[in-house]
Structures are given as structure tokens and as C-alpha cells.
N, C-alpha and C positions, 0 to 999 in steps of 0.2 A: 578107552577114551569116550566113545559114544555113550556107553552105559553110564559113565560118570556124569556126563552132561545131562542125560535123561533123568538120572537120579535126583538132580537139583530141581526138576520141574515138579511143582506141587500145586497145580490149579485144578480144583474139582471139576468134574465133567459138566455140571450145570452151568458153571461160570464160563467154561469153554464154549458151550452152546450159545450163551448170551453174547460172548465176545464175537463169535462167528456171525450171529444175527446182526449185531451192530455194524460189523465190517460189510456184510452184504447189503444192509439197508442204506447206509450212508456213503459208502465208497464204491464197492464193486458194482452195484447196480447202475451207477452213473458212468461207467467206463464202456469201452467198446466190447462187443460180443466176443471178439477174439481174445481179449484180455481175460474175460470171465472163463472162457474155455481153458486158457492156459493156466489160470489160477487153480481151477478144479483139477486139471491134469497133474500139476505139481503136487497138490495135496494127495491125490490118489496114489502117486508114486511114493510119497513119504509114508502113506499108510501101508502100502505093500512092503516097503523097506522095513518098517517097524514090525510088521507081521512076521517077516523073516527073522528078525532079531528076537522076537518073542518066542518063536519056535526053537531057537537055539538056547535062549536063556529063560526057559519057562518058569524058573523059580524066582524070577525078578518081579516083585510086586510093583515096583516103580515103573518098570517097562510096560507092564500090563495096563497100569493107570494111564501112562502116556498114550498108549494105543487107543484106549477108550476116549481119552480127551481129544485126540486128533479126529476120530470119527464124530465126536460130539460137535467139534468145531465145524466140520463139513455139513452136518445136519443143521446147525445154527446158520451157516452161510446160506443154505437153501431156504430156510425160514425167512431170513432177512431179504433175500431176493424176491421171494414170493410176496411178502408183506409190502415191499417197496413198490411192486407192480400194482398191487391192490390199492395202495395209498395215493396213486397218481390221480389228480383231479382233472379229468378230461371233460372239459365243458363243450357241449355240442348244442348250439342254438337251433339246429335244424335248418337254418337259413344263414346266409352270410351275416356276420355280426354288424356290418355296416348298414344292413337293412332292418335290424331289430329296432323297434320303437317302443316296445313294452315287454314285460315278462310276468308270468304267473309263477309264484314260488312259495315255499313253506319256510317260515322263520325257524332256523335251527337253534338259535339262542335268543335270550331276551334282548330287545333293542337297547343300545347304549348311546347316551348323549355324549357328543364330542364337542370340541371347541366351536364356538359360534352358535351353539344350540342345535346343530344338525344331529340327526340320528343315524346310526349305522347298525346293520344287522347282517350276519351271514345267512344265506338262504340256500335251499336246494331247489333247483329249477324243475318246473313241471311243463310249462309251455312258453313259447315265444310268439310274439305278434309282429307282423310287418304291415306295410302299406296295403290299403284295400281290404282290410278285415282279415288278412291272412293269419291263421293260427296253426302252429305246428308243435309237435312234441319236442321237448328239450330235456337235457340232463346235465348234471354236474353241479358244482357249488361255486358261488360267487358272493360278493358283498354288495348290498344296496345302501346307498346314502340317501336318506329322506330329508326333506326340508324341515326347518324347526317347527312349523305349524302342525306337523304330523306327530310330534313327539308324544304328547299326552295320549292321543288315540292309540298309538302303537303300544305304549306301556300298558294301557288298559287291556289290550288283547293278548299281549305277551307271546311267549314261545309257542310254536305249533300252529299259529294262525296262517291261513293261506291268503296271500295278498296279490293284487294286480297293480304293478307300478309302471308308469310311462316315464320315459327318459332316454338318455343316450348311454351307449356302452363305451366303456374305457378299458384299456388293457395296460398292464404294467408287469414288472417282474414278479409281483405278488399274485398275479392272476387277473381275472376280469372283475369289473365293478360296474354298477349302474348308478348314474346320478339322476335320481327320480325327481320329477316335478309334479307328480300327482300320486295319490294312493287310493285304492279301492279294496275293501275287505271282501274277499270271495267266500271264505268259509271260516267260522270261528275255530279256535283250537279245540282238541278233544276235551271232554269233561274233566279228566284228571289234571290236564294242563291248566284249565281255567281255574280249578280249585287251587292249584299251586300258585298261579299268578295272583289270585285274590289274597292269599296269605302273604305273599311277597310284598304286594302293594300296601297291605296293612302294616307290615313291619317297617317299610320305608316311611310311611306317614308318621309313625310313632317317633322316629328319630329326626324328622324334618325340621322341627323347631329348635333343635340344639346346634350350636356352632360346631361342636365336636361330633355331631351325629353322622356326618358324611364319612368320617374316619371309622366310626363304629360299624357302619354298613359295609364299608370296604373290607374290614378285618373279619367281620362275622359272616357276611353273606356274599362277598365279592361284588357288591353293588357300588360302582364307582361314579355314578352319575352326579351325586351330591358332594363328591370329594373336592375340596379346595384345590384348584389348579396350582396355586402358589405353593401349597404344601407338597403336592406331587413333584413339582420342580425341585424343591429343597431336598426331598428324599432321593431324587435321581442324581443331583449334583453331589450328594454325600455318599453315593454308592449304596443306598439303602432301599432301592426300589423293590427288592425281594420281600421287604416287610409288608408291602401293600398288595402283593399277589398271593392269593390263597395257596398254601403249600403245606409241607409236613409240619412246620412250626405251628401254624394255626390249628391244624388237626390235632397235634399233640396236646395243645392247650385244651381243646374241646374234649379230647379223650381223657385228660386228667380230671376235668370237671365231672365227666360221666363216671369215671372210676371212683371219685370221691363220694358221689351220690349213691352208687349201686353196689360197691364192693362189699360193704358190711351186710346188707340184707340178702344179696344173691351169692356171695362167695366169689372167689377168683374166676372160676370157669363160667359161672352164670353171668357175672359182670362182663366178661370178655365177649360172650355170645350176644348179650343184650347190647353191648357197646358196638359190636360189628353191625348189628341190625340198624342201630341209630345212625352210625356213620354212613351206611348205604343210603338211608333215607336223606341224610344231610347232603351227600354228594349229588343225588338225583334232584334235590330241591335247588341247590346252588346252580347246577348246570355243568356242561362239559368244559371243565378246566383241566388240561392235561396234568399240571403239577399237583392239583388237588386229587385227581383220580389216581395218580401214582401213589400219593400218601395213603389214600383210602385203601387201595389194593394191598399195599404193604401192611397196613393195619389188619386187614382181614387175614392175610397170610400169617401174620404174627399171632392172631387168635388161633389159627389152625396149629401152629407150633405149640401153643399152650395146651391144646387138646391132644398133643402127642403125635399128630399125623405128619409133621414136617420137622426136620432137624432145626435146632435153634441157632442158626448161623445167619447173621444179618446180610452178609454178602450174597449168600445163596437166595435169600428172600428177595433182595434187590434184583438179582439176575432173573429169577422166576417172574417177578413183577414186570420187568422189561419185556420178557418174551410174551407174556399174556397180553400186555397192553398193545404191543405192535401187531399182534395177531388179530385182536378184537377191534382195535381202532387204529389201523395203519395210517390214516390221514393225520392223526394227532402226532405221530412220530416225526413229522416234518416241522412242527411248531417249535418256536424258540423256547417257550416255557417248558415243554417236554424235555428238550435237550439239556437246558440249564438245570432242571430239577434232578435229572439222573446224574449228570456230570458233577454237580455240586455235592450230592450225597456220596458219590464215589470218591470225591476228594476228601470228604470228611472221614469216610471209613478207612481210606488208605493213608493219606498224609496227616489228617487231623489226629487220628489215634496214634500214629507213629510219633508225631511231634509231642503229643501229650505224654507218651512213654519216655521220650528223650529228655524232656524238661521236668519230669516228675521229681518233686522234692526241691526244685530250684525256684519255683514260682508257686505261690499259694494256690491250692486246688480250685478255689471258687473263682479265681481269675484264669487259671491255666485251661480248664475245660472249655469254657466259651471261647477263649482266645484261640485255642487249637482248632476248634470247629470253624471259626471265622477264617482263619488262615488257610485251612484245608480247602474250604469251599472257594475262597478267593483265588488261590493258585490254580485250582482245577478249571475255573471258569474264566480266568483272565484273558486268555487268547480269544475265546468266543465273544466275550463282551467287547474287547478291543476291536475285533473285526465288525461287530454289529453296530456298536454305538460310537466308535471312533475314539474312545478314551476309557480309562479305568480309574477308579477312585479308591486307592489303598486306605484312605482315611476311614472308609466304611468298616474296616476290620476293627478299629478302635471304637468308632461311633456305635457299632452294633453291640458292644459290651454294655452300653448305657440304654440304647433304644430297645433292645430285645426284652430285658426285664420290665421296662416301663410299658412296652406293648402287651406283655403278658398280664400285668396288673390291670391295664386299661381294658383288655378284652374280657377278663373275668368281671371287672366292674361294670362293663356294658351289658353282660349277660344278666347280672343281678339287677341292674337298672331296668332292663326289659321286663323281668319278672315282676318287679315292684310297680312298673307302669300299669300292669293289668289291675292292680288294686289301688291305683292313684297315690302311690307313695314314692314314686321315682325321684321326686324333688330332693329327697334326702341325699342322693348321690350326684346331683347336678354340679355342685361346686367341686367335689373331689375329682370328677371326670374332667371338668373344665381345667383344673390345675394340672392334671396329668397331660392333657392335650397341649397345653401351653408349654409344659416342660419338654415334651417331645418335639414341638415346633422349634423351640430355642436350640435344642441339641442338634436337630437337623440343619438349622440355619448356620450355626457355628461350624459344623462339619463341612457344610456345603461351600463355605468360604475358603477352605483349603483346596488349592488347585489340583485337578486330576492330572493324570499322565496321558499325554497324547503321543503315541509312538506307532511304528509299523507293527501291525498285528502279528506278523511272522516273528519279529524280534521279541514281542511280548510272549508269544507262545514258547519260543526257544528258552527265554529266561525263566519262565514259570516252570517248564519241565526240568530245567537245570536245578532249580531250587528244590523241586520235589525229589529229584534223584539225590541231591546233597543231603537232604533230611534223612532219606532212606539209608544212605551210606553211613552217616554219623550214628544212626540208631543201630545199624548192623555192627559197627565197630564197638559201640557201647556194650552190646550183648556179648560179643566175642570176648571182650575184656572181662565182663562179669563172669562168664563161664570159666575163664582161666583162673580167676582168683577165688572162685567158690570152694575148691578143695582145701583152701587154707583156713576156712572158717569152721 
């Protein structure tokens, strides 16, 4: 009986490692130490038990794979616990936070304009200042909110600049922040960062005069300062916010453009290597966005599979990408965009592909493929979105079938417009891009009028998991029926 159960297990070791890392990072690390010890003890006992079975049934390949997978899970669990510990943002001002009147810090990202014209930027602390000229060393990361009059100055200096800001410290469940009332530039950013900021500002200025320019900047470079707040609200209400956040969809479009331009002169492998190099430069230029970095890392791993160094298995690439990212940037693992990015893709690979197989031949393929992807991502992320935002918008599944193709055309059009702008011919695409922008705006507005679902997040999670299991069961029954009737053909 035990052997029969083990023979049904077919999870590759790499995926078991990623599963263990996720369990350690998001769940086990936040429990009591005694629970962690108990958890490891149970798994060690299971490994010992499996080792005994393996010695008795040495010819069982499935049993050997199960044994390896259990060890891989424990290794992953250790990685997750270690990464979670490294990912903790422990802020130490050096003095009591009530006595802090100013901080010296390095901007970790480009400053972003928020509602009311204020500017926010995550920073890494260097020193804290108190009354009487007291200066002490400080460490950790926090967010500084600057007044509107500092916006232009901060944008000019950009990421990497060292600032000295006076203000008051605030704390919340998201961490510490400083409401600044003054700004002093202590040290400019490194030369390479200054070059990057200059290029970034030049690109922003080129799109500034266009009504649709804010959307182009958001979709191409992740710059949301000029994005219409009303359009942002429409996308949120329609369940389409993921369109505005740089992720795999946007990188896939850029990769398709690169492939179109380079595949013929360089060949498949040459194009893949050149594309990986350009994608790395692009990710460094845009800045630390967890969902974009996930997509970029998976693209690079995909290139390695083309070169024959890794097996061509998307789930294994996703698992390896997750492990690499939480080891290199453990802090990013706690961000919502990181979690949604991986969970959504996991839903696409598991539920989306299953649904596509289940409905094959019943729905036209050009509708079935994007519909399956949307449903898979929606079901996987419904519980998280409900818990975070308080509602879910199922209409986004249908609206995405229209918005995603329009966004693809709009992004490609924006890239061509930017190229033409360097030779003063961009006016040729002004009207087509304006038309596309208006079409997306109308689609988001109509979709946003459909009320979302406000329900208990636990209920939403249970229902979404139930639907996922139902789809899997129906597909399993379909395959079983297919295998039974095959001999008659």
C-alpha cells in the first residue's frame, strides 16, 4: 500500500526544493521555534522511514525518487528559513526613534510622485541625527516622503544619491517612514547611475507632451509619475492593474521585438544570447521591480535551456528562478508583486494549461488560450487579492482578452514612435496611438462599471482552490476516458 501511494508521487526534486523554500520562507519561519524543530524532526523521521523502504525495495525507481524529493524538500526548507532571516528589515536608528530629527540615506530606487505631488523613495539608512548635533550610525531600509517642492530636484539626481532629510519618524505595519520637511544633497549618485538617470529623464521628456505618454512610460519603463490617476483607478476597478505593472507580459513583448530584429542576422542561439544581454541591461535600467526581475531571470534561464545546459521544463525554470531570487534578493520575497508574480504564473502553468487541454476543440483556440491563461492566473491569485485589496474583479478575466492585445499593439507602437522621434517623424503615429489609448480607456471604464466581489478572503481562497481541484479532476476523468477508448481506434 505504501509503495502504491509513493508510486503516484511524481514531483521533480527541483520543484520539491522550491516548494520547501516557499514553505520555510512564508510559513515555517513565522512560527514558534518549537514548531520548526518539530517540523524538521517529522521530516527526518519520514526520510529515515523512506530509507528503510528503499533498502527493502531497491529496484523501485519511484521510491528512490521519493526519497530524493524528501531530502530536496528539507534542503529547500533550510534555504527558505535562511533567506527569510536575511530578508528581515531590521531598522536601527542608533538612538530612540522618538529622538530622531533627521536621517542620512541612499536612494534605492528612483523617486516616485504620488497623490498631491509629494515624492516617495525607499532608502538605505547611513546615519541618524538627534538634538544638539548628535550624529550616529544607522542601518536598515525605510521610506522617505518628500514635499512637492523637492520633486524636480530629486528626479534630476535619481537613484543612488545620498540625501540628508529632516522630519519626523512614523511607524506602521509596513515599517518605518520619514515625513521630510527639508532636503539636502550630501553626495551625487555614482557616475553610471547619473548616466542612467540622464537617459531616463530624456525618455520621460520625449513622452511628456502626449496625452497617452504617461501610459507608454508606465508600460515601457515602469515610470508611473505621469500616468493619469483616473486611468489607474479604472484599471484597478476592472481587475486590470497587472497590465500597468512591469512583468512577464511586458518583457515577452520586448523579447518578441528583439527576436524579430536579431533572429535573422544572428540565428537562434546568437539572438537568444544577445537578447539575454539586452534584457539584463533593460532590467538594470528600469530598476528593482520583483515581478520584472522574475521575468528577466526566467528569460535568462530559458536562454540557458536553448544552449542545452538546462532541461526545457517551464515548471523547473520557474522553481529555479524562485530559489535564485529569494537567495540573492530575500527582501523582495516579502513584496506583493513578487508573490503575485510567482503565484499567477504557477496558476497559469497548472490550472491554465489544464483548462486549455480540457476545453480543447470546444472553444476556438485564439480565444481559449488567452482565456485559460486569465482564468488560471485569476484563480491562483484570488485569495491573495481579496485579502490585500478587500475585493476581486472577475470581469478582468474577460476584459483582459481585449486589453492585452491592445496593450501589445500599443507598446510596439510606442517603441516605434520613440525611434521615429529621434528623427522627428513621430507625428506619424500620434493619432493611431491616441486612438489605441482611447480604446483601452473605454474598455477599462466599461469593465470597471461591473461590480467586483467583496467577500471573506478565507471563503474566496476556499472557493478558488475548490474550482482549481474541480478542473484538475475533470481533466483527469477526460484523460482516463480517452485512454479507455483509444484501443478501439
